[in-house]
C-alpha positions as CSV (number, residue, x, y, z in Angstrom):
1,M,-33.2,-70.3,15.1
2,S,-31.6,-71.8,18.0
3,G,-29.3,-73.9,15.8
4,V,-28.1,-70.9,13.7
5,P,-24.7,-69.5,14.8
6,R,-25.0,-66.0,16.6
7,H,-22.4,-64.4,14.1
8,V,-24.4,-65.6,11.1
9,L,-27.4,-63.8,12.5
10,L,-25.4,-60.6,13.2
11,V,-24.2,-60.5,9.5
12,A,-27.8,-61.1,8.2
13,F,-29.2,-58.4,10.3
14,S,-26.2,-55.9,9.3
15,F,-26.9,-56.6,5.7
16,L,-30.7,-56.0,6.2
17,L,-29.9,-52.5,7.7
18,V,-27.7,-51.8,4.7
19,L,-30.5,-52.6,2.4
20,L,-32.9,-50.4,4.2
21,R,-30.4,-47.5,4.2
22,F,-29.8,-47.7,0.4
23,S,-33.5,-47.7,-0.4
24,S,-34.2,-44.6,1.9
25,D,-31.4,-42.8,0.0
26,G,-32.8,-43.3,-3.4
27,G,-30.8,-46.4,-4.5
28,G,-31.5,-47.3,-8.0
29,A,-29.5,-45.5,-10.6
30,G,-28.2,-42.9,-8.2
31,G,-26.6,-44.8,-5.5
32,F,-23.4,-43.9,-3.6
33,V,-20.2,-42.5,-5.0
34,F,-17.2,-43.2,-2.9
35,P,-14.3,-41.0,-3.9
36,Y,-10.7,-42.4,-3.3
37,T,-8.3,-39.7,-2.1
38,S,-4.9,-40.5,-0.9
39,G,-4.7,-39.8,2.9
40,S,-7.4,-37.1,3.1
41,G,-8.7,-38.5,6.3
42,R,-12.0,-36.7,6.0
43,G,-14.9,-38.3,7.9
44,T,-17.5,-35.6,7.1
45,P,-19.1,-35.9,3.6
46,T,-18.3,-33.0,1.4
47,A,-21.0,-31.0,-0.4
48,H,-20.0,-33.0,-3.5
49,Q,-20.6,-36.2,-1.8
50,R,-23.9,-35.3,-0.3
51,A,-25.1,-34.0,-3.6
52,T,-24.1,-37.1,-5.4
53,R,-25.8,-39.3,-2.7
54,T,-29.1,-37.9,-3.6
55,G,-28.7,-38.1,-7.3
56,H,-28.0,-34.4,-8.0
57,Q,-25.7,-33.5,-10.9
58,C,-22.3,-32.3,-9.5
59,R,-18.7,-31.7,-10.7
60,T,-16.2,-34.5,-10.1
61,R,-13.4,-33.6,-7.8
62,P,-10.0,-33.6,-9.5
63,A,-8.5,-35.7,-6.6
64,Y,-10.6,-38.7,-7.7
65,R,-8.8,-41.9,-8.5
66,R,-11.3,-44.5,-8.3
67,V,-15.0,-44.5,-8.1
68,H,-17.3,-47.4,-6.7
69,V,-20.9,-47.2,-7.8
70,L,-23.3,-49.4,-5.8
71,S,-26.8,-49.8,-7.0
72,L,-29.9,-51.8,-5.9
73,A,-31.4,-52.1,-9.3
74,P,-32.7,-55.4,-10.3
75,R,-29.8,-58.0,-10.7
76,A,-27.3,-55.2,-10.5
77,R,-23.9,-55.8,-9.2
78,K,-21.1,-53.8,-7.7
79,V,-19.2,-51.9,-10.4
80,A,-15.8,-50.3,-10.2
81,V,-15.2,-47.4,-12.7
82,E,-11.5,-46.7,-13.0
83,G,-10.0,-43.3,-13.8
84,A,-13.2,-41.1,-13.5
85,Q,-13.1,-38.2,-15.9
86,R,-13.0,-34.6,-14.4
87,V,-15.9,-32.4,-15.7
88,T,-15.0,-29.0,-17.1
89,P,-16.5,-26.4,-15.0
90,S,-19.6,-25.1,-16.2
91,L,-20.7,-21.4,-16.1
92,G,-21.9,-21.5,-12.4
93,V,-25.7,-22.0,-13.0
94,G,-27.4,-22.6,-9.9
95,L,-24.5,-22.1,-7.6
96,S,-24.4,-20.0,-4.5
97,G,-21.3,-17.9,-3.8
98,K,-20.3,-20.3,-1.1
99,D,-20.7,-23.3,-3.4
100,A,-18.7,-21.7,-6.3
101,V,-15.9,-21.0,-3.8
102,D,-16.0,-24.4,-2.0
103,Q,-16.0,-26.4,-5.3
104,A,-13.2,-24.3,-6.7
105,G,-11.1,-24.9,-3.5
106,E,-11.6,-28.7,-3.8
107,R,-10.4,-28.6,-7.4
108,L,-7.3,-26.5,-6.4
109,I,-6.1,-28.8,-3.5
110,P,-3.2,-30.4,-5.5
111,L,-2.2,-26.9,-6.9
112,F,-2.2,-25.4,-3.4
113,A,0.0,-28.3,-2.2
114,E,2.6,-27.1,-4.9
115,V,2.4,-23.7,-3.6
116,D,3.1,-24.8,-0.1
117,A,6.2,-26.8,-1.4
118,H,7.5,-23.6,-3.2
119,T,7.0,-21.6,0.0
120,K,9.0,-24.1,1.9
121,R,11.8,-23.9,-0.7
122,T,11.8,-20.1,-0.5
123,L,11.7,-20.0,3.3
124,R,14.7,-22.4,3.5
125,R,16.5,-20.0,1.3
126,V,15.7,-17.0,3.4
127,L,16.7,-18.7,6.8
128,D,20.0,-20.0,5.3
129,T,20.7,-16.3,4.3
130,F,19.9,-15.0,7.7
131,R,22.2,-17.7,9.2
132,E,25.0,-17.0,6.8
133,F,25.0,-13.2,7.8
134,R,24.6,-13.8,11.3
135,V,21.3,-12.0,11.9
136,G,20.7,-11.3,15.5
137,S,19.1,-9.1,17.8
138,N,22.0,-6.9,17.7
139,V,21.1,-5.7,14.1
140,F,17.5,-4.5,15.1
141,A,18.7,-1.3,16.8
142,G,18.6,1.7,14.5
143,V,20.9,4.6,14.1
144,D,19.6,8.2,13.6
145,G,21.2,11.3,12.4
146,Y,23.7,10.6,9.5
147,G,23.2,6.8,10.1
148,H,26.9,6.2,10.3
149,G,27.9,2.6,11.5
150,D,24.5,1.2,11.1
151,I,25.3,-2.6,11.3
152,G,21.7,-3.6,10.8
153,R,21.4,-1.6,7.5
154,E,24.5,-3.2,6.3
155,T,23.4,-6.6,7.2
156,L,20.1,-6.1,5.5
157,D,21.8,-4.8,2.3
158,K,23.9,-8.0,2.1
159,V,21.0,-10.3,2.9
160,Y,18.9,-8.8,-0.1
161,A,21.9,-9.0,-2.3
162,R,22.4,-12.7,-1.7
163,L,18.7,-13.5,-2.0
164,F,18.3,-11.5,-5.2
165,G,21.6,-12.8,-6.7
166,A,23.1,-9.5,-6.9
167,E,26.5,-7.9,-6.1
168,A,25.0,-5.2,-3.9
169,A,21.6,-3.9,-2.7
170,L,20.2,-0.7,-1.3
171,V,17.3,-1.4,1.1
172,R,15.8,1.9,2.4
173,V,12.7,3.3,4.1
174,Q,13.5,6.7,2.5
175,C,12.2,5.1,-0.7
176,F,8.5,5.8,-0.1
177,S,7.3,3.6,-3.2
178,G,8.3,1.2,-5.8
179,T,8.0,4.1,-8.3
180,H,10.5,6.2,-6.2
181,A,13.1,3.2,-6.0
182,I,12.7,2.7,-9.9
183,A,13.3,6.5,-10.4
184,C,16.3,6.4,-8.3
185,A,17.8,3.5,-10.5
186,L,16.9,5.2,-13.8
187,F,18.1,8.6,-12.8
188,G,21.3,7.1,-11.3
189,V,22.3,5.2,-14.5
190,L,21.0,7.5,-17.3
191,R,22.7,10.8,-18.4
192,P,21.8,13.5,-20.8
193,G,21.9,12.3,-24.3
194,D,21.3,8.6,-23.3
195,A,18.2,6.8,-24.4
196,M,15.9,4.4,-22.6
197,L,14.3,1.6,-24.4
198,A,11.2,-0.1,-22.9
199,C,11.2,-3.8,-24.1
200,S,8.1,-5.0,-22.6
201,G,5.8,-2.2,-24.1
202,R,4.5,0.7,-22.2
203,P,5.4,0.8,-18.4
204,Y,3.0,1.1,-15.6
205,D,1.0,4.3,-15.4
206,T,3.0,5.9,-12.5
207,L,6.2,5.8,-14.6
208,D,4.7,8.0,-17.3
209,E,5.4,11.2,-15.4
210,V,8.9,10.0,-14.4
211,I,9.7,9.4,-18.0
212,G,8.0,12.5,-19.3
213,T,5.4,10.9,-21.6
214,R,2.5,12.6,-19.7
215,K,2.2,15.9,-17.8
216,P,1.7,15.7,-14.0
217,M,-1.9,14.7,-13.0
218,N,-3.5,15.9,-9.8
219,D,-0.3,16.8,-8.0
220,E,-1.0,17.3,-4.4
221,Y,1.6,20.3,-4.4
222,A,0.0,21.8,-7.5
223,D,-1.2,25.5,-7.3
224,A,-3.6,26.3,-10.1
225,S,-2.7,29.9,-9.9
226,D,1.1,29.2,-10.3
227,P,1.5,25.8,-12.2
228,L,4.9,24.3,-12.3
229,P,6.6,25.3,-15.4
230,E,8.3,23.1,-18.0
231,G,11.9,22.4,-17.1
232,L,11.1,22.1,-13.3
233,I,9.1,19.0,-13.2
234,G,12.2,16.7,-12.9
235,N,11.4,14.0,-15.3
236,L,13.9,12.1,-17.7
237,K,12.7,14.0,-20.7
238,E,13.7,17.4,-19.1
239,F,17.2,15.9,-18.7
240,H,17.4,15.1,-22.3
241,V,17.0,11.4,-21.9
242,S,14.9,10.0,-24.9
243,Y,12.4,7.2,-24.7
244,T,11.1,4.6,-27.0
245,E,9.3,1.4,-26.5
246,V,8.9,-2.0,-28.2
247,P,5.8,-3.9,-27.5
248,L,5.8,-7.6,-26.7
249,Q,4.8,-10.1,-29.3
250,P,1.3,-11.7,-29.1
251,G,1.5,-14.3,-26.4
252,G,3.7,-12.1,-24.3
253,L,7.3,-13.0,-25.7
254,F,10.0,-10.3,-26.2
255,D,10.3,-9.1,-29.8
256,L,14.0,-9.7,-30.1
257,E,14.1,-8.6,-33.7
258,A,12.5,-5.4,-33.0
259,I,14.6,-4.8,-30.0
260,D,17.7,-5.4,-31.9
261,A,16.5,-2.8,-34.5
262,A,15.8,-0.3,-32.1
263,I,19.2,-0.6,-30.5
264,E,20.8,-0.4,-33.9
265,A,18.9,2.6,-35.0
266,D,19.8,4.6,-31.9
267,P,23.4,4.5,-30.7
268,A,22.3,6.6,-27.6
269,V,20.3,3.6,-26.1
270,R,21.9,2.9,-22.7
271,L,19.3,1.1,-20.6
272,L,16.7,-1.6,-21.6
273,H,13.6,-1.4,-19.2
274,V,11.7,-4.6,-18.5
275,Q,8.5,-4.6,-16.4
276,R,7.9,-8.1,-14.9
277,S,4.4,-7.6,-14.0
278,C,1.6,-6.8,-16.2
279,G,0.8,-3.5,-14.8
280,Y,-2.5,-2.1,-16.1
281,Q,-2.0,-4.0,-19.2
282,W,-3.9,-7.2,-20.5
283,R,-0.7,-9.2,-21.0
284,P,1.1,-12.0,-19.4
285,S,3.4,-11.1,-16.6
286,L,7.0,-12.1,-17.6
287,P,8.5,-15.2,-16.2
288,I,12.2,-15.5,-15.2
289,K,12.8,-17.8,-18.1
290,E,11.7,-15.1,-20.6
291,I,13.9,-12.5,-18.9
292,E,16.7,-14.8,-19.1
293,R,16.2,-15.2,-22.9
294,L,16.3,-11.4,-23.4
295,C,19.5,-11.0,-21.2
296,S,21.4,-13.7,-22.8
297,H,20.5,-12.4,-26.2
298,V,21.4,-8.8,-25.3
299,K,24.7,-9.7,-23.7
300,A,25.8,-11.9,-26.7
301,R,24.4,-9.5,-29.4
302,W,25.4,-6.2,-28.0
303,A,28.4,-6.9,-25.6
304,E,30.3,-3.9,-26.9
305,R,27.6,-1.4,-26.2
306,G,27.5,-2.2,-22.3
307,L,23.7,-1.9,-22.1
308,V,22.0,-2.1,-18.7
309,V,19.1,-4.5,-18.4
310,F,16.9,-3.0,-15.8
311,V,13.9,-5.0,-14.4
312,D,10.9,-3.5,-12.4
313,N,10.5,-6.4,-10.2
314,C,7.5,-5.1,-8.3
315,Y,4.9,-8.0,-7.4
316,G,7.4,-10.6,-8.6
317,E,9.6,-11.3,-5.6
318,F,9.8,-14.8,-4.4
319,V,7.1,-16.1,-6.8
320,E,9.7,-18.2,-8.6
321,D,12.8,-19.9,-7.5
322,K,15.1,-17.3,-9.2
323,E,15.1,-13.6,-9.5
324,P,16.0,-11.5,-12.4
325,C,19.8,-10.9,-11.4
326,H,20.2,-14.6,-11.1
327,V,19.7,-14.8,-14.7
328,G,21.7,-11.9,-16.1
329,A,19.7,-8.7,-15.2
330,D,22.1,-5.7,-14.3
331,L,19.7,-3.8,-12.0
332,I,16.4,-4.4,-10.5
333,A,14.0,-2.4,-8.1
334,G,10.9,-2.9,-6.1
335,S,8.8,-1.8,-3.1
336,L,8.9,-2.9,0.5
337,I,5.2,-2.5,0.9
338,K,4.8,-5.2,-1.7
339,N,6.3,-8.8,-1.7
340,P,9.7,-8.3,0.2
341,G,8.2,-6.4,3.0
342,G,5.9,-9.2,4.2
343,T,3.1,-6.9,5.2
344,I,5.4,-5.7,8.1
345,A,7.4,-2.9,6.4
346,K,6.0,0.5,7.0
347,S,7.5,2.0,4.0
348,G,10.5,1.5,1.7
349,G,12.0,0.4,-1.5
350,Y,15.0,-1.5,-2.6
351,V,17.4,-1.5,-5.6
352,A,19.8,-4.5,-6.3
353,G,22.3,-5.5,-8.8
354,K,25.8,-4.8,-9.9
355,L,27.8,-2.7,-7.3
356,R,28.6,0.3,-9.5
357,L,24.9,0.6,-10.6
358,V,23.6,0.3,-7.0
359,R,26.0,3.1,-5.9
360,A,24.7,5.2,-8.7
361,A,21.1,4.8,-7.4
362,A,22.2,5.4,-3.9
363,N,23.7,8.7,-4.9
364,R,20.4,9.6,-6.7
365,L,18.4,8.8,-3.5
366,G,20.7,10.8,-1.3
367,A,23.7,12.6,-2.6
368,P,27.1,11.8,-3.6
369,G,29.3,11.2,-0.5
370,V,26.4,11.0,2.1
371,A,26.9,7.2,2.5
372,G,23.9,4.9,3.7
373,G,21.5,7.2,5.5
374,A,19.7,6.5,8.9
375,T,17.2,3.5,9.1
376,L,15.2,5.3,12.0
377,G,14.5,2.1,14.0
378,Q,12.8,0.2,11.2
379,N,15.6,-2.5,10.8
380,Q,13.4,-5.0,12.9
381,N,10.4,-4.5,10.8
382,L,12.4,-4.9,7.6
383,F,14.0,-8.1,8.8
384,Q,10.8,-9.6,10.2
385,G,8.9,-8.7,7.0
386,L,11.6,-10.3,4.7
387,F,11.2,-13.5,6.9
388,L,7.5,-13.7,6.5
389,A,7.7,-12.6,2.8
390,P,7.7,-16.3,1.5
391,T,4.8,-17.3,3.4
392,I,2.7,-14.2,2.6
393,V,3.5,-14.5,-1.0
394,G,2.5,-18.2,-1.0
395,E,-0.9,-17.2,0.3
396,S,-1.3,-14.3,-2.1
397,L,-0.5,-16.9,-5.0
398,K,-3.3,-19.1,-3.5
399,G,-5.8,-16.2,-3.5
400,A,-4.9,-15.2,-6.9
401,I,-5.4,-18.9,-8.3
402,L,-8.6,-19.0,-6.4
403,L,-9.9,-15.7,-8.1
404,A,-8.9,-17.1,-11.4
405,E,-10.6,-20.5,-10.9
406,V,-13.9,-19.0,-9.7
407,F,-14.3,-16.1,-12.1
408,G,-12.6,-17.8,-15.1
409,G,-13.0,-21.6,-14.6
410,T,-16.6,-21.4,-13.0
411,F,-18.1,-18.3,-14.6
412,G,-16.2,-18.1,-17.9
413,L,-15.0,-14.4,-17.6
414,P,-11.6,-13.5,-19.1
415,T,-8.8,-13.7,-16.6
416,N,-5.1,-13.1,-16.7
417,P,-3.5,-15.5,-15.7
418,P,-5.9,-18.2,-16.8
419,P,-7.4,-20.8,-14.5
420,R,-5.0,-23.5,-13.5
421,S,-6.9,-26.1,-11.7
422,P,-6.1,-29.6,-13.0
423,S,-9.6,-29.7,-14.8
424,V,-8.7,-26.8,-16.7
425,V,-5.0,-27.4,-17.5
426,D,-5.8,-31.0,-18.7
427,D,-8.2,-29.6,-21.3
428,T,-5.7,-26.9,-22.5
429,A,-2.4,-28.7,-22.3
430,A,-2.0,-27.9,-26.1
431,D,-2.2,-24.3,-25.5
432,V,0.7,-24.1,-23.1
433,N,2.7,-25.2,-26.0
434,G,1.5,-22.4,-28.3
435,D,-2.1,-23.1,-29.5
436,T,-3.8,-19.9,-28.4
437,Q,-7.2,-20.5,-30.0
438,G,-7.9,-23.4,-27.5
439,A,-6.8,-21.4,-24.5
440,A,-9.1,-18.5,-25.5
441,A,-12.0,-20.9,-25.9
442,A,-11.4,-22.7,-22.7
443,G,-10.5,-19.7,-20.5
444,G,-13.0,-17.1,-21.9
445,G,-10.5,-15.1,-23.5
446,S,-7.9,-15.5,-20.7
447,V,-4.2,-14.9,-21.5
448,G,-1.0,-16.2,-20.0
449,A,-0.7,-19.8,-21.1
450,E,1.3,-18.8,-24.2
451,V,4.5,-17.7,-22.5
452,G,5.4,-20.8,-20.7
453,G,7.8,-21.0,-17.7
454,G,6.9,-19.3,-14.4
455,G,6.3,-20.6,-11.0
456,V,3.6,-22.6,-9.6
457,G,0.7,-22.6,-12.1
458,G,2.8,-20.7,-14.5
459,R,2.8,-17.6,-12.4
460,T,5.4,-15.1,-12.0
461,D,3.8,-12.4,-9.9
462,I,1.0,-12.2,-7.3
463,V,-1.4,-10.1,-9.5
464,Q,-4.7,-11.4,-10.7
465,A,-6.5,-9.5,-13.4
466,L,-10.2,-10.2,-14.2
467,E,-11.9,-8.6,-17.1
468,L,-15.3,-7.8,-15.8
469,G,-16.6,-5.9,-19.0
470,D,-18.8,-3.3,-17.0
471,R,-18.0,-0.2,-15.0
472,D,-20.6,-1.0,-12.4
473,R,-19.1,-4.7,-11.9
474,L,-15.8,-3.3,-11.3
475,I,-17.0,-0.9,-8.8
476,K,-19.0,-3.5,-7.0
477,F,-16.2,-5.9,-6.9
478,C,-13.9,-3.2,-5.2
479,E,-16.8,-2.4,-2.8
480,A,-16.8,-6.1,-1.8
481,V,-13.0,-6.0,-1.1
482,Q,-13.5,-2.9,1.0
483,L,-16.3,-4.3,2.8
484,F,-14.3,-7.4,3.9
485,S,-11.1,-5.3,4.7
486,P,-10.0,-5.2,8.3
487,V,-9.6,-1.3,8.1
488,N,-12.1,1.0,6.9
489,A,-14.5,-1.7,6.3
490,Y,-17.3,0.9,6.9
491,V,-16.4,3.1,3.9
492,R,-17.3,2.8,0.2
493,P,-14.6,3.2,-2.4
494,V,-15.3,5.7,-5.1
495,P,-13.5,6.3,-8.4
496,G,-11.4,9.4,-8.7
497,V,-8.2,10.9,-10.3
498,T,-5.2,9.8,-8.3
499,P,-1.6,11.2,-8.5
500,G,0.4,9.4,-11.0
501,Y,-2.6,7.9,-13.0
502,G,-4.2,9.4,-16.1
503,D,-7.6,7.8,-15.9
504,E,-10.2,7.7,-13.1
505,V,-9.0,4.8,-10.9
506,I,-10.9,2.9,-8.1
507,F,-8.9,1.5,-5.1
508,A,-10.0,-0.9,-2.4
509,D,-7.3,-1.3,0.2
510,G,-8.4,-1.5,3.7
511,T,-4.9,-2.2,4.9
512,F,-3.0,-1.5,8.1
513,V,-0.2,0.1,6.1
514,D,-1.4,2.7,3.5
515,G,-0.9,1.3,0.1
516,S,0.3,-2.0,1.2
517,T,-1.0,-4.1,-1.7
518,L,0.6,-7.3,-0.2
519,E,-2.0,-7.2,2.7
520,L,-4.9,-7.5,0.1
521,S,-6.2,-5.1,-2.2
522,S,-7.9,-4.4,-5.6
523,D,-7.7,-1.6,-8.1
524,G,-8.4,-0.7,-11.6
525,P,-8.8,2.1,-14.2
526,L,-12.3,3.1,-15.1
527,R,-11.9,2.5,-18.7
528,P,-13.0,-0.3,-21.1
529,P,-12.9,-3.3,-20.9
530,Y,-13.0,-2.6,-17.0
531,V,-10.3,-4.8,-15.7
532,V,-9.9,-5.1,-12.0
533,F,-6.3,-6.0,-10.7
534,A,-6.4,-7.9,-7.3
535,Q,-3.4,-9.0,-5.3
536,G,-2.1,-9.8,-1.8
537,C,-3.5,-11.6,1.4
538,T,-2.2,-13.0,4.6
539,H,-4.4,-16.2,4.0
540,W,-6.2,-17.3,1.0
541,A,-9.4,-17.7,3.0
542,H,-9.8,-13.8,2.9
543,W,-10.2,-13.9,-0.7
544,A,-12.7,-16.8,-0.3
545,L,-14.9,-14.5,1.8
546,I,-14.6,-11.6,-0.6
547,I,-15.2,-13.7,-3.6
548,E,-18.7,-14.9,-2.1
549,Q,-19.6,-11.4,-1.5
550,A,-18.4,-9.9,-4.9
551,L,-20.3,-12.7,-6.8
552,L,-23.5,-11.8,-5.0
553,A,-23.1,-8.0,-5.5
554,M,-22.3,-8.5,-9.2
555,G,-25.3,-10.7,-9.8
556,L,-23.6,-13.7,-10.8
557,V,-25.3,-15.8,-8.1
558,E,-28.2,-15.8,-6.0
559,E,-28.5,-15.7,-2.2
């Protein structure tokens, strides 16, 4: 042995150790699997890697580019398998809640990176606008009383107008909900004898009483001994504004022929209502691309009528690179305790669009001639919330994508929008181009792929709908949300009749600002097929914790 070089002995000894290690790990046909991921830098084996090492069956991570399989079977050699195929998610058999969430998160890494890139673009746009209008600490001071000379309010209006592609904007804490802001826009524009045409089907439940298609339900000011008589409710119907609606086509597209027919049949049509988000309907939310198609058609076909295209923009702000006014919408409205408030705004709503229409909405909010109104020291919160909005919206998108991936991609429940991980998108590429049969089969009845367009993953709002199919499951999902909320986590949500809603509704919203759906919330009407609508979060990991608990409570996984 003395004649053998020392380095040769070291190599031989190292090789012997490797052989011993492989044999103790199972070797043979199981072997090691080494994923190649560009620049991941992870030193600790993932759950997938550990399972593969011991020969257990496991889904392949979407990020795999090359797999080397090493085996100690007789006469076997090192084999390189190029382009390992991704495995379509199974129905979650044998998974724990944590496993389901972790594996979904691994599949979504590329898509989450796209969300971060979108957040960066939107944040740059917000910062550029703040710089353009010289936002400084001097605009944070509020004005009370009549609110005359409030430089902060005036600057905020200009910033919103620029960001939303509008001539003017009205941003006020006196709008105490998105429905209130929408009502100001509708009542500001419509006059007795006019007609409103809903182009995306029936609007959100809370607008029923504004329009007059449903009598008030559970009004907190109601007196059973002295009910409010017809004529004093204050809805559009009482002001002799008529209402008709045209449903969307299958797949979520505007039915332009039916819209043209409705406009031609009624010369009184003055305003076209579009609801960007799905509301409590099982339909795709409307991407900016589709809203642009409607606006372009209406402006070309009915130019002489001077029709107003109004868009309910709730839940859609900053999800795509453009807003409805950028593509031809005349007027939009939304809530400050949703996307643009960034979880900081205490209350409020906004209206943006053409100057004359925004002025009309302002007169409805206040009164003709009273100007802007006081902001009551809320300017700083509104500016700070707007600055944070792109980041919070980005995290909300990740949370929504994770919900769809786990419940739709792993457990096969119908989701809207559908799962969008690479493993699902690759298998349903044809469905994005119009083949809805394959999408339904792959996503368990999910919708949303047919419309096309949208932002990251085809999304155009932060809402994720899950069809749970069972009253008890819907309640247990909301209980899990409440249990992992920062506020009132010790209470249990129960279904009940809520002002503005016709059916029993259950809400889970342990938020710092009452009703701030952007913080994180879920809700749904207690009616078949028992769909829960989930939205918001300050970080997607919050939804990861909730999903683990919800899967366990709903009986989809075992402890």
